[in-house]
C-alpha positions as CSV (number, residue, x, y, z in Angstrom):
1,X,-8.4,-85.3,-51.0
2,X,-11.5,-83.5,-51.0
3,X,-11.9,-80.2,-52.8
4,X,-11.8,-76.8,-50.9
5,X,-14.9,-74.9,-51.6
6,X,-14.0,-71.3,-51.2
7,X,-17.2,-69.4,-52.7
8,X,-20.7,-70.4,-53.5
9,X,-22.6,-67.7,-55.2
10,X,-25.7,-69.2,-53.6
11,X,-24.5,-68.0,-50.4
12,X,-23.8,-64.5,-51.8
13,X,-26.6,-63.6,-54.5
14,X,-30.2,-64.6,-53.9
15,X,-31.6,-66.5,-56.6
16,X,-34.8,-64.0,-56.2
17,X,-32.3,-61.3,-57.8
18,X,-33.9,-62.1,-61.1
19,X,-36.9,-64.0,-62.8
20,X,-34.4,-66.5,-64.2
21,X,-31.8,-67.6,-61.8
22,X,-29.4,-68.5,-64.8
23,X,-29.2,-64.5,-65.4
24,X,-28.4,-63.6,-62.1
25,X,-24.6,-62.3,-61.4
26,X,-22.3,-64.6,-59.9
27,X,-20.6,-61.9,-57.9
28,X,-21.3,-58.8,-55.9
29,X,-21.0,-55.5,-57.5
30,X,-17.9,-54.5,-55.8
31,X,-16.2,-57.5,-57.2
32,X,-17.2,-56.9,-60.9
33,X,-16.2,-53.3,-60.4
34,X,-12.9,-54.4,-59.5
35,X,-12.6,-56.7,-62.2
36,X,-13.6,-54.1,-64.8
37,X,-10.9,-51.7,-63.6
38,X,-8.4,-54.4,-63.7
39,X,-9.5,-55.5,-67.0
40,X,-8.6,-51.9,-68.3
41,X,-5.4,-51.9,-66.7
42,X,-4.8,-55.2,-68.5
43,X,-5.8,-53.8,-71.8
44,X,-3.8,-50.5,-71.6
45,X,-0.9,-51.3,-69.5
46,X,-0.2,-54.9,-69.3
47,X,-0.9,-56.4,-72.8
48,X,0.9,-53.9,-74.9
49,X,4.0,-54.0,-72.5
50,X,7.1,-55.2,-74.1
51,X,7.9,-58.9,-73.6
52,X,11.1,-58.5,-71.4
53,X,9.1,-56.1,-69.0
54,X,8.5,-58.9,-66.5
55,X,9.2,-56.5,-63.5
56,X,6.4,-54.1,-64.7
57,X,3.6,-56.8,-65.1
58,X,4.6,-58.2,-61.8
59,X,4.1,-54.7,-60.3
60,X,0.8,-54.2,-62.0
61,X,-0.4,-57.6,-60.4
62,X,0.8,-56.5,-57.1
63,X,-0.9,-53.1,-57.5
64,X,-4.2,-55.2,-57.9
65,X,-3.4,-57.3,-54.7
66,X,-1.5,-60.3,-56.1
67,X,1.4,-61.6,-53.9
68,X,4.5,-62.0,-56.3
69,X,7.7,-63.5,-55.4
70,X,11.0,-62.5,-57.0
71,X,11.6,-62.8,-60.8
72,X,8.3,-64.1,-61.7
73,X,7.9,-64.1,-65.7
74,X,4.5,-63.2,-66.6
75,X,4.2,-62.7,-70.3
76,X,2.1,-59.8,-72.1
77,X,-0.3,-62.4,-73.3
78,X,-0.9,-64.2,-70.0
79,X,-4.6,-63.6,-68.5
80,X,-5.2,-63.6,-64.7
81,X,-8.9,-63.4,-63.9
82,X,-8.4,-61.8,-60.3
83,X,-4.8,-60.8,-59.3
84,X,-6.0,-60.4,-55.6
85,X,-6.6,-64.2,-55.8
86,X,-3.0,-64.9,-57.1
87,X,-0.2,-66.1,-54.8
88,X,3.3,-66.6,-56.5
89,X,6.6,-67.5,-54.9
90,X,9.9,-66.8,-56.9
91,X,10.3,-67.5,-60.6
92,X,6.9,-68.4,-61.5
93,X,6.1,-68.2,-65.2
94,X,2.9,-67.9,-67.4
95,X,3.4,-68.0,-71.1
96,X,1.6,-66.0,-73.8
97,X,-2.0,-67.3,-73.9
98,X,-1.7,-69.0,-70.4
99,X,-5.1,-68.2,-68.5
100,X,-5.5,-68.3,-64.9
101,X,-9.3,-68.3,-64.1
102,X,-9.1,-67.8,-60.3
103,X,-12.3,-66.6,-58.5
104,X,-10.8,-68.2,-55.5
105,X,-7.2,-68.2,-54.3
106,X,-4.7,-70.1,-56.5
107,X,-1.1,-70.6,-55.1
108,X,2.0,-71.3,-57.2
109,X,5.2,-72.5,-55.9
110,X,8.7,-71.6,-56.9
111,X,9.5,-72.1,-60.4
112,X,6.0,-73.3,-61.3
113,X,5.4,-73.1,-65.2
114,X,2.1,-72.5,-67.0
115,X,2.8,-72.9,-70.7
116,X,1.2,-71.4,-73.9
117,X,-2.5,-71.6,-74.0
118,X,-2.9,-73.6,-70.9
119,X,-5.8,-73.0,-68.5
120,X,-6.1,-73.2,-64.7
121,X,-9.8,-73.4,-64.0
122,X,-10.9,-72.2,-60.5
123,X,-14.7,-72.3,-60.8
124,X,-17.6,-74.6,-62.2
125,X,-21.3,-74.5,-61.4
126,X,-23.6,-76.7,-59.4
127,X,-25.2,-78.4,-62.3
128,X,-27.7,-80.3,-60.0
129,X,-29.0,-77.2,-58.6
130,X,-31.9,-75.4,-60.6
131,X,-30.4,-72.3,-60.0
132,X,-27.0,-73.5,-61.2
133,X,-24.7,-71.3,-58.9
134,X,-20.9,-70.8,-59.3
135,X,-18.7,-72.9,-57.2
136,X,-15.2,-71.5,-56.7
137,X,-12.5,-73.8,-55.4
138,X,-8.8,-72.9,-54.0
139,X,-5.9,-74.9,-55.6
140,X,-2.3,-75.1,-56.0
141,X,0.4,-75.8,-58.2
142,X,3.5,-77.1,-56.3
143,X,7.2,-75.8,-56.9
144,X,8.8,-76.9,-60.2
145,X,5.6,-78.2,-61.5
146,X,4.8,-77.8,-65.2
147,X,1.5,-77.4,-66.9
148,X,2.4,-77.9,-70.8
149,X,0.8,-76.0,-73.6
150,X,-3.0,-76.3,-73.9
151,X,-3.1,-78.4,-70.9
152,X,-6.2,-77.9,-68.6
153,X,-6.4,-78.0,-64.7
154,X,-9.9,-78.6,-63.5
155,X,-11.3,-76.6,-60.5
156,X,-10.1,-77.7,-57.0
157,X,-7.3,-79.9,-58.5
158,X,-3.9,-79.6,-57.0
159,X,-0.8,-80.3,-59.0
160,X,2.1,-81.6,-56.8
161,X,5.7,-80.5,-56.4
162,X,7.5,-81.3,-59.6
163,X,4.6,-82.9,-61.4
164,X,4.0,-82.5,-65.2
165,X,0.6,-82.3,-66.9
166,X,1.5,-83.0,-70.7
167,X,0.5,-81.3,-74.0
168,X,-3.3,-80.8,-74.2
169,X,-4.1,-83.0,-71.2
170,X,-6.9,-82.6,-68.6
171,X,-6.3,-82.9,-64.9
172,X,-9.5,-84.0,-63.2
173,X,-7.7,-85.4,-60.0
174,X,-4.8,-84.2,-57.8
175,X,-1.4,-84.7,-59.6
176,X,1.1,-86.6,-57.3
177,X,4.7,-85.0,-56.9
178,X,7.2,-85.6,-59.2
179,X,5.0,-87.7,-61.7
180,X,4.3,-87.1,-65.4
181,X,0.7,-87.1,-66.5
182,X,-0.8,-87.3,-69.9
183,X,-4.4,-87.8,-71.6
184,X,-7.9,-86.9,-71.3
185,X,-8.6,-87.3,-68.3
186,X,-5.0,-87.3,-67.4
187,X,-3.4,-90.6,-65.9
188,X,0.1,-91.1,-64.5
189,X,2.6,-92.2,-67.2
190,X,6.1,-92.2,-65.1
191,X,8.0,-90.7,-62.7
192,X,9.9,-87.6,-63.4
193,X,13.6,-88.1,-63.2
194,X,14.6,-84.8,-61.9
195,X,17.3,-83.9,-59.6
196,X,15.1,-82.4,-56.8
197,X,13.0,-85.6,-57.0
198,X,13.7,-87.3,-53.5
199,X,13.1,-90.7,-55.2
200,X,16.2,-90.1,-57.6
201,X,19.5,-91.2,-56.5
202,X,23.0,-90.7,-57.3
203,X,24.5,-87.7,-59.2
204,X,21.1,-86.6,-60.3
205,X,20.3,-85.4,-56.9
206,X,23.7,-83.1,-56.8
207,X,21.6,-80.0,-57.2
208,X,20.7,-78.0,-54.1
209,X,17.2,-77.7,-53.4
210,X,16.6,-73.7,-53.3
211,X,14.3,-72.4,-50.5
212,X,10.7,-71.6,-51.3
213,X,10.0,-67.7,-51.0
214,X,6.8,-66.7,-50.2
215,X,5.8,-63.0,-51.3
Protein backbone atom coordinates (compact mmCIF):
# COMPACT_ATOMS: atom_id res chain seq x y z
CA UNK A 1 0.00 0.00 0.00
CA UNK A 2 1.58 3.34 -1.06
CA UNK A 3 2.25 5.88 1.65
CA UNK A 4 -0.05 8.91 1.82
CA UNK A 5 2.05 12.08 1.50
CA UNK A 6 0.25 14.92 3.28
CA UNK A 7 2.86 17.71 3.32
CA UNK A 8 5.99 18.52 1.33
CA UNK A 9 7.94 21.49 2.65
CA UNK A 10 9.18 22.23 -0.86
CA UNK A 11 5.61 23.13 -1.83
CA UNK A 12 5.25 25.65 1.01
CA UNK A 13 8.69 27.10 1.82
CA UNK A 14 10.80 28.23 -1.18
CA UNK A 15 14.38 26.99 -1.16
CA UNK A 16 15.46 30.57 -1.86
CA UNK A 17 14.30 31.63 1.63
CA UNK A 18 17.88 31.21 2.87
CA UNK A 19 21.23 30.72 1.15
CA UNK A 20 21.60 27.21 2.54
CA UNK A 21 18.33 25.26 1.96
CA UNK A 22 19.20 22.99 4.89
CA UNK A 23 18.59 26.00 7.15
CA UNK A 24 15.17 26.94 5.82
CA UNK A 25 12.18 26.34 8.12
CA UNK A 26 10.09 23.26 7.40
CA UNK A 27 6.78 24.97 8.24
CA UNK A 28 5.20 28.42 7.80
CA UNK A 29 5.36 30.98 10.59
CA UNK A 30 1.76 30.39 11.68
CA UNK A 31 2.43 26.72 12.28
CA UNK A 32 5.56 27.49 14.28
CA UNK A 33 3.75 30.03 16.45
CA UNK A 34 0.95 27.57 17.15
CA UNK A 35 3.47 24.92 18.21
CA UNK A 36 5.26 27.44 20.43
CA UNK A 37 2.01 28.18 22.29
CA UNK A 38 1.22 24.47 22.55
CA UNK A 39 4.68 23.73 23.95
CA UNK A 40 4.16 26.38 26.62
CA UNK A 41 0.82 24.80 27.49
CA UNK A 42 2.43 21.35 27.64
CA UNK A 43 5.19 22.57 29.96
CA UNK A 44 2.95 24.60 32.28
CA UNK A 45 -0.35 22.70 32.34
CA UNK A 46 0.01 19.25 30.77
CA UNK A 47 3.34 17.87 32.02
CA UNK A 48 2.94 18.89 35.71
CA UNK A 49 -0.63 17.54 35.97
CA UNK A 50 -1.24 14.58 38.33
CA UNK A 51 -1.19 11.17 36.66
CA UNK A 52 -4.90 10.40 37.24
CA UNK A 53 -6.00 13.65 35.51
CA UNK A 54 -6.57 12.05 32.12
CA UNK A 55 -9.69 14.11 31.45
CA UNK A 56 -7.76 17.33 32.05
CA UNK A 57 -5.05 16.41 29.56
CA UNK A 58 -7.64 15.32 26.99
CA UNK A 59 -9.31 18.72 27.43
CA UNK A 60 -6.02 20.50 26.78
CA UNK A 61 -5.50 18.46 23.64
CA UNK A 62 -9.03 19.27 22.47
CA UNK A 63 -8.38 22.94 23.14
CA UNK A 64 -5.60 22.75 20.53
CA UNK A 65 -7.74 20.92 17.98
CA UNK A 66 -7.38 17.22 18.84
CA UNK A 67 -10.39 14.95 18.37
CA UNK A 68 -10.55 12.79 21.47
CA UNK A 69 -12.96 9.96 22.20
CA UNK A 70 -14.11 9.21 25.72
CA UNK A 71 -11.85 7.77 28.44
CA UNK A 72 -8.54 8.37 26.65
CA UNK A 73 -5.51 7.97 28.92
CA UNK A 74 -2.68 10.27 27.90
CA UNK A 75 -0.13 10.29 30.70
CA UNK A 76 1.69 13.51 31.70
CA UNK A 77 5.01 12.39 30.21
CA UNK A 78 3.55 11.75 26.76
CA UNK A 79 4.43 14.16 23.94
CA UNK A 80 2.21 15.16 21.03
CA UNK A 81 3.85 17.35 18.41
CA UNK A 82 0.65 18.81 16.90
CA UNK A 83 -2.63 18.15 18.77
CA UNK A 84 -4.60 19.50 15.79
CA UNK A 85 -3.38 16.49 13.80
CA UNK A 86 -4.42 13.95 16.44
CA UNK A 87 -7.59 11.89 16.05
CA UNK A 88 -8.44 9.36 18.77
CA UNK A 89 -11.41 7.10 19.20
CA UNK A 90 -12.40 5.89 22.67
CA UNK A 91 -9.93 4.63 25.30
CA UNK A 92 -6.70 5.37 23.45
CA UNK A 93 -3.63 5.31 25.73
CA UNK A 94 -0.21 7.00 25.46
CA UNK A 95 2.20 6.20 28.28
CA UNK A 96 4.89 8.37 29.86
CA UNK A 97 7.70 8.91 27.38
CA UNK A 98 5.56 7.99 24.39
CA UNK A 99 6.03 10.49 21.57
CA UNK A 100 3.66 11.15 18.69
CA UNK A 101 5.42 13.19 16.02
CA UNK A 102 2.52 14.14 13.78
CA UNK A 103 3.13 16.97 11.29
CA UNK A 104 0.43 15.10 9.31
CA UNK A 105 -2.79 13.64 10.75
CA UNK A 106 -2.47 10.38 12.70
CA UNK A 107 -5.57 8.42 13.68
CA UNK A 108 -5.84 6.00 16.60
CA UNK A 109 -8.59 3.40 16.75
CA UNK A 110 -10.47 2.43 19.88
CA UNK A 111 -8.27 0.96 22.65
CA UNK A 112 -5.01 1.54 20.75
CA UNK A 113 -1.99 1.69 23.08
CA UNK A 114 1.38 3.42 22.73
CA UNK A 115 3.64 2.23 25.55
CA UNK A 116 6.55 3.86 27.39
CA UNK A 117 9.12 5.64 25.18
CA UNK A 118 7.53 4.35 21.97
CA UNK A 119 7.86 6.70 19.01
CA UNK A 120 5.25 7.27 16.30
CA UNK A 121 7.12 9.08 13.52
CA UNK A 122 5.04 10.99 11.00
CA UNK A 123 7.71 12.68 8.89
CA UNK A 124 11.08 12.29 7.22
CA UNK A 125 13.17 14.18 4.63
CA UNK A 126 13.75 13.67 0.92
CA UNK A 127 17.40 12.67 1.10
CA UNK A 128 17.73 12.68 -2.72
CA UNK A 129 16.66 16.33 -3.03
CA UNK A 130 19.54 18.82 -2.60
CA UNK A 131 17.16 21.03 -0.61
CA UNK A 132 16.38 18.13 1.80
CA UNK A 133 12.67 19.07 2.25
CA UNK A 134 10.57 17.62 5.04
CA UNK A 135 7.91 15.08 3.97
CA UNK A 136 5.00 14.33 6.29
CA UNK A 137 2.74 11.28 5.88
CA UNK A 138 -0.65 10.38 7.31
CA UNK A 139 -0.91 7.09 9.19
CA UNK A 140 -3.19 5.15 11.50
CA UNK A 141 -3.08 2.71 14.38
CA UNK A 142 -6.04 0.36 14.33
CA UNK A 143 -8.38 -0.52 17.16
CA UNK A 144 -6.79 -2.69 19.87
CA UNK A 145 -3.32 -2.29 18.36
CA UNK A 146 -0.34 -2.08 20.70
CA UNK A 147 3.01 -0.40 20.09
CA UNK A 148 5.19 -1.77 22.88
CA UNK A 149 7.82 0.11 24.87
CA UNK A 150 10.64 1.74 22.85
CA UNK A 151 9.20 0.52 19.56
CA UNK A 152 9.18 2.84 16.53
CA UNK A 153 6.61 3.22 13.76
CA UNK A 154 8.12 4.77 10.62
CA UNK A 155 6.50 7.59 8.61
CA UNK A 156 3.44 6.55 6.64
CA UNK A 157 3.26 3.07 8.18
CA UNK A 158 -0.20 1.86 9.20
CA UNK A 159 -0.63 -0.49 12.14
CA UNK A 160 -3.52 -2.86 11.50
CA UNK A 161 -6.37 -3.56 13.89
CA UNK A 162 -5.15 -5.65 16.82
CA UNK A 163 -1.55 -5.73 15.57
CA UNK A 164 1.31 -5.76 18.11
CA UNK A 165 4.75 -4.22 17.53
CA UNK A 166 7.11 -5.81 20.05
CA UNK A 167 9.60 -4.28 22.47
CA UNK A 168 12.13 -1.95 20.76
CA UNK A 169 11.06 -3.09 17.27
CA UNK A 170 10.99 -0.94 14.13
CA UNK A 171 8.01 -1.02 11.77
CA UNK A 172 9.01 0.03 8.26
CA UNK A 173 5.99 -1.47 6.47
CA UNK A 174 2.28 -1.75 7.23
CA UNK A 175 1.45 -4.29 9.94
CA UNK A 176 -1.30 -6.80 9.19
CA UNK A 177 -4.30 -6.96 11.53
CA UNK A 178 -4.12 -9.26 14.55
CA UNK A 179 -0.48 -10.22 14.01
CA UNK A 180 2.54 -9.91 16.32
CA UNK A 181 5.71 -8.31 14.91
CA UNK A 182 9.22 -7.96 16.29
CA UNK A 183 12.77 -7.12 15.28
CA UNK A 184 14.61 -4.45 13.31
CA UNK A 185 13.10 -4.18 10.81
CA UNK A 186 9.99 -5.82 12.23
CA UNK A 187 8.81 -9.10 10.75
CA UNK A 188 5.70 -11.12 11.48
CA UNK A 189 6.18 -13.64 14.29
CA UNK A 190 2.73 -15.11 14.78
CA UNK A 191 -0.97 -14.39 14.81
CA UNK A 192 -2.43 -12.78 17.90
CA UNK A 193 -4.83 -15.06 19.77
CA UNK A 194 -7.21 -12.37 20.93
CA UNK A 195 -10.98 -12.86 21.37
CA UNK A 196 -11.69 -10.09 18.86
CA UNK A 197 -9.52 -11.66 16.17
CA UNK A 198 -12.00 -12.92 13.54
CA UNK A 199 -9.66 -15.84 12.83
CA UNK A 200 -9.90 -17.10 16.41
CA UNK A 201 -12.71 -19.56 16.95
CA UNK A 202 -14.49 -21.07 19.93
CA UNK A 203 -14.80 -19.61 23.40
CA UNK A 204 -12.02 -17.09 22.78
CA UNK A 205 -14.47 -15.14 20.62
CA UNK A 206 -17.16 -14.93 23.29
CA UNK A 207 -16.44 -11.23 23.94
CA UNK A 208 -18.70 -8.85 22.02
CA UNK A 209 -16.89 -6.37 19.81
CA UNK A 210 -17.34 -2.83 21.11
CA UNK A 211 -18.36 -0.21 18.53
CA UNK A 212 -15.69 2.28 17.51
CA UNK A 213 -16.54 5.79 18.67
CA UNK A 214 -15.17 8.62 16.59
CA UNK A 215 -14.62 11.90 18.31
